[in-house]
N, C-alpha and C positions, 0 to 999 in steps of 0.2 A: 415577527421575529425581528429581534433587534439588528442592526446595520453588523454587526462584529460576528452575529452569527451567520447573518446570510453569506458574509464573506467567508465564513469559516467552512459552509457549505458548498459553495461554490468553488472553493479550492480544493475541496474533498472531492467533489464530484469529479473536476476536471484531471485531478491524480489518478482517479480509480478510472477513467474513461481512456487514460493515456496507457494504463496497464490492459485495458483490453486489446489493445493493437501492439503492446511490445514484443520484440523479437528476440529479446535476449535477458539472459538469466540474470537475475539481480542477488547483491551480497544482502542477507536479512539486515544486516546494520545500516544500511542504505535506505531500508522503510522507515518514514517517519514514527519516530519513538511512541507517539500515542496510539499508533496502529499495530506495533508488532505482537500485541498480547492477542490480538483478534485474531492476526494473522498464523500466530503459534496454534492456536485452537484449529483453523482449519488445515494446518498441515499435518496432524497428528495422523500418523499411519502413511504419510506420504514421504517420496524420497526426498532429501535434499544431501548437498556433496558441499564438499570443501574444495576451495580453490586453490591455487598454487601458493596464495598469499595466508594460506589458514582460514581464508573468510569462511564463514557458512553461505552457502548458495543456494536460494531458489530457483528452479524452474521457471520460465517465462510462462509456460503453460498453465503451472500452478498458480501465477500471479495472476494472469487472467481468468482463470478459472474463480479464483478468490473474489476478484473486483466483479464478476459477472454475478455471482452470489450476494454480493453486499448490494450491487446497484439494483439488479432485477429479479433476486430471489428473497431470501429471509431476512439480509439487511446483517448488520453485525453482529458477530456471536458475542460479544459483550459490549453494555450498554457503553456509550461513549459521549460522555456532553460535548456539544461543539464549542463549548469556551474552552475545552482542553489543547482543542487543536491550534497548531503553530501555523498561520496561513502563511505566513513567509516560508516556512519549511516544506509546506505542501507545496508551495509557488515552485523553490527553489529544486527540490526533487523533481518536479514536471518538468522543467525547463532544461534541465541537466541535459546535454548530448552524452550519449551512450559511450562508453569508455569500454565495455566489458566484451 
């Protein structure tokens, strides 16, 4: 695996691991862009809501279930080349303090 793909894999795994223990809901728009289609497939039939700013929000429990499915289950619902992931974006989202 080329180094840049290895870095993307590690950043993705760290991000997903952070979701497994996240206690706060997140705005759908805060999910890294490359992962949103996969999450949208997972969320079909599940409840989402809008916060006071009108952002579509995803419950922390649903994010944890999605992350668990990706890490320990069937993987991503839609094929995603590691080269399409932004390591910097994943690292920024993972290290961002919770403000919600």
